[in-house]
Each structure stands twice: as structure tokens, then as C-alpha cells.
Steps between C-alpha positions, in 0.01 A plus 500: 500500500486187284405137558756234376232240424452517118818712513538567129156657493572683823816649345292633209257656742788656691644644186165655418474647850851647478426652159182658638696652791758644261228648276338654804829668597575272794873449504658156520657606826152543648398143419582190701446154353430211738429138407277265693432129442151535358178701477379376833795670674454839331255638770732405787804662328294806412395536863863487609598759242215732589597476875836658414325831415752533207265442205241723336363197326560128454441299180439135526559289184473133438318234314262219600393257234206267550599135535290190551433564865328780695838622622476783250185639659650515845830654390354761268214595731721529810763694316238749380333520845822534685640773269174700542517449880852637521399807298196563710671439838817699426355757264808450275387443148567125425400399150410169346700401204447134535381314191243239568471297179348178387796414276864597459410651160247732669764601756751593232239709324459696825876526558579725206301323228185603323308574821766727645722470809334475835828599667506827311134559581561433871794743510305774334222444755744509791644840365146637462394386850823630660433835335139491619597419863769771490248754371286438811790580727491152655804278550499126519319359805249787495695770680443857381810682388605788724538850361 
């Protein structure tokens, strides 16, 4: 799932996530892409997706760039806290591919530039965690698989 705010950077993060899924053998037909207004809305959307019991993992990508007000701190912090809360509450792996940068230049460096692609990293983490959860014989929401 991707946040529209700073959409061009979000698109690059999404591209990285989709490439990571492909390289991990996750077919395009197994990946749904959903867009939300901004990083603040990612946890709520992730909670709704997790509640469907259809997803082995959820990747949240977006970008928050520091401005001249403390708004950045609230949005970035609550997005991170909320994404973690959804993962812990539902036991569906929900990964954090949200760039929190001081400048737009730093954001681009983390969206496929010199520093890598946080969307790609978050997708790899989701695949790894979904495999881990599956290896334990546990489904989303903590129920043990039968048989």
C-alpha cells in the first residue's frame, strides 16, 4: 500500500517493492496495490486489509519530509507506531517502508538512489516475516493451523 503524499517518491518506493516481490517469486497476481492519502492513513488502511484475512503480509510505503513545523514528527511517529501496532495486534507482518527525511534530496536517495530503496527493503522484510510466520504454523490473528 502506498501513500499519495509525495506521490512521485511513493511511486518509486512502490516500484522497488514490486521488484522485490518479483525477485522473491511472488507473482503479480498475488500482489494488490492500494493507495491512501498519506503516511498517517497507512496504519488504518493496513488494519482494514489485515482484517480481511487475505494477506500473508502488508507493505506500507510513503514519504514524510521535514518541513518548518513539528507536523513531520507527529505524522512520521504515528505512522511508525500505528504500523507496528497493526502488526502486533493482528500478527500479520506489516512492514515500514516509509521514508522519513529531512530534505527531498535525502528522500530520493532512499527511493532508489545511493542509499537504496526503502520500498524494496520493506517488501523483502514482509516476505521474510510471512515465511517465518508460516514456518511456525500460525495464521494471521494468532490461530494455529489445523492438521
